[in-house]
C-alpha positions in Angstrom: -31.3 77.6 41.4 -32.3 74.0 41.7 -31.6 72.0 44.9 -29.1 69.4 44.5 -30.7 65.7 44.4 -29.7 63.5 47.2 -29.0 59.8 46.5 -28.5 57.1 49.0 -26.6 54.1 47.8 -26.6 50.8 49.8 -24.2 47.9 48.8 -22.1 45.5 50.8 -19.3 45.8 48.3 -17.1 48.9 49.0 -15.8 49.3 45.2 -19.6 49.4 44.1 -20.2 52.1 46.8 -17.1 54.1 45.9 -17.7 53.8 42.0 -21.3 54.8 42.2 -20.6 57.7 44.5 -17.8 59.1 42.4 -19.6 58.7 39.3 -22.9 60.3 40.6 -20.9 63.2 42.5 -19.4 64.1 39.1 -23.0 64.4 37.8 -23.7 66.9 40.6 -25.7 64.7 42.9 -25.2 64.6 46.7 -24.6 61.0 47.3 -24.5 59.1 50.6 -23.4 55.5 50.8 -24.1 52.7 53.4 -22.4 49.3 53.4 -25.5 47.1 54.7 -29.3 47.3 55.0 -29.1 47.6 58.9 -30.2 51.0 60.1 -31.5 52.0 56.7 -35.2 53.1 57.7 -33.8 55.6 60.3 -31.1 56.8 57.9 -33.7 57.4 55.3 -35.9 59.4 57.5 -33.1 61.3 58.7 -31.2 62.1 55.5 -34.4 62.3 53.2 -32.9 61.1 50.1 -34.6 61.7 46.5 -33.6 58.2 45.3 -32.4 55.0 47.0 -30.3 52.4 45.1 -30.0 49.0 46.8 -27.7 46.2 46.2 -29.5 43.1 46.0 -27.2 40.4 47.2 -26.4 41.7 50.8 -25.5 39.0 53.1 -28.1 38.3 56.0 -30.7 40.7 54.7 -31.3 40.7 51.0 -31.8 44.1 49.1 -35.3 42.9 48.0 -36.5 42.3 51.5 -35.3 45.9 52.4 -36.9 47.3 49.4 -40.2 45.6 50.3 -39.9 47.0 53.8 -39.3 50.3 52.8 -42.2 50.4 50.1 -44.6 49.1 52.8 -43.7 51.9 55.4 -45.8 54.9 54.8 -42.8 57.3 55.8 -40.7 55.9 53.1 -43.1 54.6 50.3 -42.8 57.9 48.3 -39.1 57.7 47.7 -38.0 55.9 44.5 -36.4 52.4 45.3 -34.3 51.1 42.6 -32.3 47.8 42.7 -28.6 48.4 42.0 -27.4 44.8 40.8 -25.6 42.6 38.4 -28.6 40.0 38.4 -30.0 39.0 34.9 -32.7 41.4 33.4 -35.5 38.9 33.3 -35.2 38.2 37.1 -35.0 41.9 37.9 -38.0 43.0 35.8 -39.9 40.2 37.7 -38.6 41.4 41.1 -39.3 45.1 40.3 -42.9 44.2 39.4 -43.5 41.9 42.5 -42.1 44.4 45.1 -43.5 47.4 43.3 -40.2 49.1 42.9 -39.2 52.1 40.7 -36.9 50.0 38.7 -33.4 48.7 38.4 -29.9 49.5 37.2 -27.3 47.1 36.3 -23.9 47.5 37.9 -20.9 47.9 35.8 -22.1 50.3 33.1 -21.5 54.0 34.1 -23.5 55.3 31.2 -26.6 53.3 32.1 -26.2 54.4 35.9 -26.0 58.1 34.8 -29.1 57.9 32.4 -31.3 55.8 34.7 -30.6 58.1 37.8 -31.4 61.1 35.8 -34.8 59.3 34.6 -35.7 58.3 38.0 -35.0 61.7 39.6 -37.4 63.1 36.7 -34.6 64.9 34.6 -35.9 66.7 31.6 -32.7 65.7 29.7 -34.1 62.2 29.2 -36.6 61.5 26.6 -38.9 60.0 29.0 -41.2 57.9 26.7 -38.4 56.5 24.7 -36.4 55.9 27.8 -39.2 54.2 29.7 -39.8 51.8 26.7 -36.2 51.0 26.8 -36.0 50.7 30.6 -39.0 48.2 31.0 -38.9 46.7 27.4 -42.4 47.4 26.8 -44.1 48.2 23.7 
């Protein structure tokens, strides 16, 4: 039996936390939520998530800064870091490349959330080459 994957969702908006948690729990994932970027490095080291979704527009400490910090830390670098936001796709593609993140998921589309989480966690249910092309708009 395969071990349940653990996802950490960080977002300053409670509605986003609850909807992501409920949708991903229904997919069989263990979902931890946190309302701010403060204390996240320690939480990640303790909880050992398989994937981290970070809201971009947190007050006081933007999600991209947290993502960059996590990527720069040897203890958290191996965990896929994904931006979870409603920002425009062109900006997101640039941000993902600049900060060397795993990707992004746009808020508001439950189907996209399920597909992309499965992809980032290495699900064999996703046609990876086709999905990667769609995900990053590459030829």
